[in-house]
Each structure stands twice: as C-alpha cells, then as structure tokens.
N, C-alpha and C positions, 0 to 999 in steps of 0.2 A: 776373632774375625767371623762375620757371618757371610755365608755364601748362598746365593739364591740360584737354584737350578730349574730351568723349564725344559719340558720335552714329554715325550711319551713315557709311558710306565718303564718300558724296557731301557730307554736311554737313562731314565732317572736311576734305576737299579745299578746299571753299569757304572755310571758316574760316582754314586755313592760308594760302591765298592772300591773304585780307584782311589777316590780321595781319602777313604778311611785306611788305605793301605799305606798312604804317604803321610798324611797328617793325623795328629790326635783329635779325635772327634768327641766333642763334649755332649752334643745333643742333636737329634734329627727331628724336625717338626713333623707332624702328620702330613701325608701327601693329599693335596686337595686339587679339585678341577680348576683349571684357569679358564680363560674366556673361550678358547676354541674347544670343539667336541673331543679331540684326542690329545689335548695340551694338559699337562699336570705341572704343579709347582711344589717345590720342597725348600726348606731352609736348613743349613747346616752350620751349627756353630763350632768353630774349630779352636777356640782358646777356652778350654775348661779351666775351673779353678785349681789351684796348686795347694797341696799340703806337703810342706817340707820340699823334697826334691823329686817326688813322683807326680805324674799326671793322674787325675781321677777321671776314669772313662765310664 
C-alpha cells in the first residue's frame, strides 16, 4: 500500500514516526516541496517484499 502525506516538515516527521510504529514500512520517498511555500509531500510504501516468513525493512 502506498500512502501519501502532505504537510509541514514537523507534521511529516510526526506522522512517519507514528506510521512506522504501527505498520511495516518498506520505503520512504525523498521529501519534496509541494505547491504551497510550507507544504511538503512524501510517499510511504507499507507493503515490502517478503522472504519466507519475515518482512524486509
């Protein structure tokens, strides 16, 4: 599953921390500036590949 998060840098850091505590995070895209001056965007992939019975993080 791919999750898109928009917000300030502080909001992104808080949300990424909370999501990674709950879901297995496969990858996080680089944070880049969105349309507004203090708005940033990041994508999180929460379904990483499996090898056997363990998640690769």
